[in-house]
N, C-alpha and C positions, 0 to 999 in steps of 0.2 A: 295658923296658916295651913298646916297639914290637914286639919279637920276640914277646912274649906275645900281643899283640893280633893279630898276623899268624897265629900258631898257632891262636888261637881262631877266627878267620875260616876258616882251612883246615879245622879240625875240623868247623865248622858246615857248610861246603860239602860235605865228604865225607859227613857224616852225613845230609845231605838229598839226596844223589845217588840217583837212581832205579835200582833193580836190575831188569833185565828180568823180567817175570812177577810181580814183587812189588808194583809200584805199583797194579795193579788190585785186588789183594787188600787193600791198605790202605784205599782208599776207592773203590768202584766208582762210575762216573758215575751221575747220577740216572736216566738212561734205562735203564742196566743194572739198577739196583735195581728199577725199575718192571717190567722184564721178569722178574726173579727173583720178584717178588710175583705176577705173572701166572702163572708156572710153579707157584708154591705153590698158587694157587687151583685149578689144574687137577689137581695130583697129591696134595695133602694131603687128609685127610678133610674133607668138607663140614661134618660135625657139630661140628667144633671152632670153626668160625666164623672170620670175618676177623681179629678181634683175636689169636686164638691162632696163626693162620697168619702174621700179621705178627711175632708173638713168635718163631716158629720161624725165619723168614727173618732176623730180627735176630740170633738166636743163631748161625745158620749163617754170616752175614757176620762176626760177632765171632770165630768159630772160624777163619775164613780169615784175618782180620786178624792174629790172634795166632799163626798157624802159623809155626813156625821150622824151615825146611828145614835138614837136616844135624844136627839136635839128636839126642842119644843117646836111645834108647828102652830100656826094660827088656828084658833078654835073655830073660826067660821061664824057666819051670821046665825044667831039663834041657838048656838051651843055654848054652854057655860064652862066647859072644861077644856084645858089644853091637851093635845095629844102629842105623843112622842113618835119620832120616826122609828120604823122597825129596823132590824139589822140590815146591813148592806146586801143588796141583791147579788153583788159580785161574788159572794161566798159560794153560790151555786154554779157559777159560770165555768170554772175549770172542769168539773165533771161533765157538764153539757158539751163543752168543746171537745173533750176526749171522746164522748159518745159519737159526735159528728165525725171525728177522725176515724174511729173504729168502723163506722158505717161506710166511710169512703174507702178504707183499706180493704173492705170486703169486695169492693169493686175494682181493686187492684191499683189504686192511686191514692195520694194524699188528698185531703179535702180541697186544698188550694189548687191542686192540679186538675181537678175534675172540671168538666164543662159547666157553664152557668146553669144549664137545664138539669144536669145531674146533681149539682149542689142544691138547686131548688127542690128537687125530688126528695133528697135526704132531709132537707129542712122541713118540708111539708109533713113528712112522716114523723119527724121529731116533735113538731108542733101538735100534730094530731095525738101523738102518744102522751103529750103533756096536758091534753084536753083544754087547750087554750082556744077560746072562741072570739075573744075581743082583744084589741091592742090596749095595753095599759096606758093610762094617762101619764104615768111616771114609771120607770123601770121597777119591777117588783120581783124579779128572779124566776118568773114562770118559765121563760126560756130566753136565752140571750138574743135570739133572732127577733122575737116579738118585742123584747125590751128595746132593741136598737130601732126597730120600725116605729114603735110608739114614741120613742124619743125624737126621731126625725120628723114624723108626721104631725107632731104637736109643736113643731118649731116654727119660728118666724119665716125661715127660708121655705119650708114646705107650704106655708100659707101663701107666701108670695108666688110660689110655683103654681099653686092651685088656681090663683086668679090671674096669673101671667102679668102681674104688676108689682112694682116695688112699694107695697103697702107698709111694710115694717110694723106689723101688729106688735103691740107691747113696747115699742120703742118710743121714747119721749120726743115728741115733735112740738114745735111751736105753732102758733096760729097762722103765721105767715105762710101763704101758699096752701092753706088747708082747704080752700074752695076749689083748688085745681085737682084734676084727676091724677092718681098716682102714675108715675112714669111706667111705660111698659118694660117688662124684663128683657134683658138680653138673653139669648139662649142659655138655658140651664140654671139660672139663678142669679143672685146678686152680683 
């Protein structure tokens, strides 16, 4: 019985050990979450409003939390070998967030306290310095702002917003009503 208890403790200790780069993805610090929300306010469409921006940030953080580095991915049509997911992009985010905060402090305020235009200016400079020219289809760690934008703009909600209709791309729908036009969106999204 004592050996079983010892093994349970060891299992719990090993299971709770922090893996570098993974701990932040699990639960970002409240200050980092606030910075990410400030980034969302600057880079996501204003017309979706704060509740939808918060929803996008929550979905982004959930995606990071559930990311499994090294997991097998589909090989795709015409390719014979499976590929594995690279390390989590979240490992690069704390340094990027700190750089944004440093740039904001040079202007005399914290990043979240700057005006939307000033935050955009700092983000544009950071994205240019990272030499990012395209939004990634999936977050890749190039920069947290472009990863957040890529995550949002490749989402079902962004597709619906683009067409101003509740299309629900990639959602499983039945044939009933498929001959009807999608319902128009209410302002800002689903």
